[in-house]
C-alpha positions in Angstrom: -26.8 7.6 -4.2 -23.8 6.9 -2.0 -21.7 9.8 -1.0 -18.5 7.7 -1.1 -17.9 5.5 -4.2 -15.6 2.9 -2.5 -16.5 0.1 -0.2 -13.8 1.3 2.3 -12.9 5.0 2.6 -9.3 5.9 2.3 -7.2 7.3 5.1 -4.6 9.9 3.9 -1.7 9.3 6.3 2.0 8.7 5.7 3.4 5.4 6.9 6.8 3.8 6.4 6.6 0.9 4.0 9.1 -1.7 2.9 8.3 -3.6 -0.3 9.9 -6.9 -1.2 9.6 -7.6 -5.0 10.7 -10.7 -6.9 14.3 -11.7 -6.4 14.2 -10.4 -2.8 14.8 -6.8 -4.0 13.7 -4.4 -1.2 12.3 -1.0 -1.9 11.3 1.7 0.6 8.4 4.1 0.2 5.7 6.1 2.1 2.0 5.5 1.9 -0.2 8.2 0.3 -3.3 6.6 1.6 -4.8 3.3 2.6 -8.0 1.5 3.4 -8.9 -1.9 4.8 -8.5 -3.4 1.3 -5.7 -1.5 -0.3 -2.6 0.7 0.0 -1.4 3.5 -2.3 2.2 4.6 -2.1 4.2 7.6 -3.3 7.3 6.7 -5.2 9.6 7.5 -8.2 9.8 6.1 -11.7 12.5 3.6 -10.6 10.2 2.0 -8.0 7.5 1.7 -10.6 9.9 0.0 -13.0 11.2 -2.3 -10.2 7.6 -3.4 -9.3 6.1 -3.7 -12.7 9.3 -5.0 -14.4 9.9 -2.2 -16.8 7.2 -3.2 -19.2 3.8 -1.6 -19.9 1.6 -2.8 -17.1 -1.5 -2.8 -19.3 0.1 -5.5 -21.5 1.1 -7.7 -18.6 -0.9 -10.9 -18.3 -0.5 -11.1 -14.5 -0.3 -8.2 -12.1 2.8 -8.3 -9.9 2.7 -9.6 -6.3 4.8 -8.1 -3.6 5.3 -8.5 0.2 4.6 -5.2 1.9 5.8 -4.5 5.5 4.1 -1.6 7.1 4.9 0.3 10.3 1.6 1.2 12.0 2.4 4.4 14.0 0.0 4.8 16.9 -0.3 8.1 18.7 -0.7 6.5 22.2 1.3 3.4 22.1 4.3 1.6 20.5 4.3 1.1 16.7 3.2 -2.3 15.3 4.6 -4.0 12.3 2.6 -6.1 9.8 3.3 -7.9 6.7 0.9 -8.3 3.8 1.0 -10.0 0.4 -0.3 -7.3 -2.1 -1.0 -7.2 -5.8 0.1 -4.0 -7.6 -2.9 -3.0 -9.6 -2.0 0.4 -11.1 0.6 3.1 -11.4 -0.1 6.8 -12.0 2.3 9.6 -12.8 1.2 12.6 -10.7 4.1 15.0 -11.4 7.5 15.1 -13.2 9.2 13.0 -10.6 6.3 11.5 -8.5 4.3 8.4 -9.1 1.7 6.6 -7.1 1.2 2.8 -7.1 -2.0 1.2 -5.9 -2.0 -2.2 -4.2 -4.8 -4.5 -3.3 -4.2 -6.4 -0.1 -4.3 -10.0 -1.2 -3.5 -11.8 2.1 -2.7 -11.0 5.7 -2.2 -13.4 8.6 -5.0 -13.3 11.1 -3.0 -11.4 13.8 -1.8 -8.8 11.1 -5.4 -8.4 9.8 -6.7 -7.7 13.3 -3.9 -5.1 14.0 -4.5 -3.4 10.6 -8.3 -3.2 11.0 -7.9 -1.8 14.6 -5.4 0.7 13.3 -7.7 1.8 10.4 -10.6 2.2 12.9 -8.4 4.3 15.3 -7.3 6.5 12.4 -11.0 7.2 11.6 -11.8 8.0 15.2 -9.0 10.5 15.5 -9.9 12.4 12.3 
């Protein structure tokens, strides 16, 4: 039996994130955690509504796609910026005013993929 149920373990680290939803509406949030395949953000109910369109996500025929811009803060060098196309796959209310939204990374340019994978590896090495 595997000790960790996911293919890629999560790194619990806050990163600044800019989310571009349909209509070029830009939202700002902070990551709760991330892995090589996904990103989970902390947000409020308004952000959930803006991403999922105000409807019950379980009834949506297609999960929303967003463009996510992440600032990768390195401890020993200048921050890098990447852009990823992500699919919003769930939202969860965790307290009266706090929600989390999980995103699966759908596509990254090859340079962004290399930067992100290197960043994830560095985060594991420093924990």
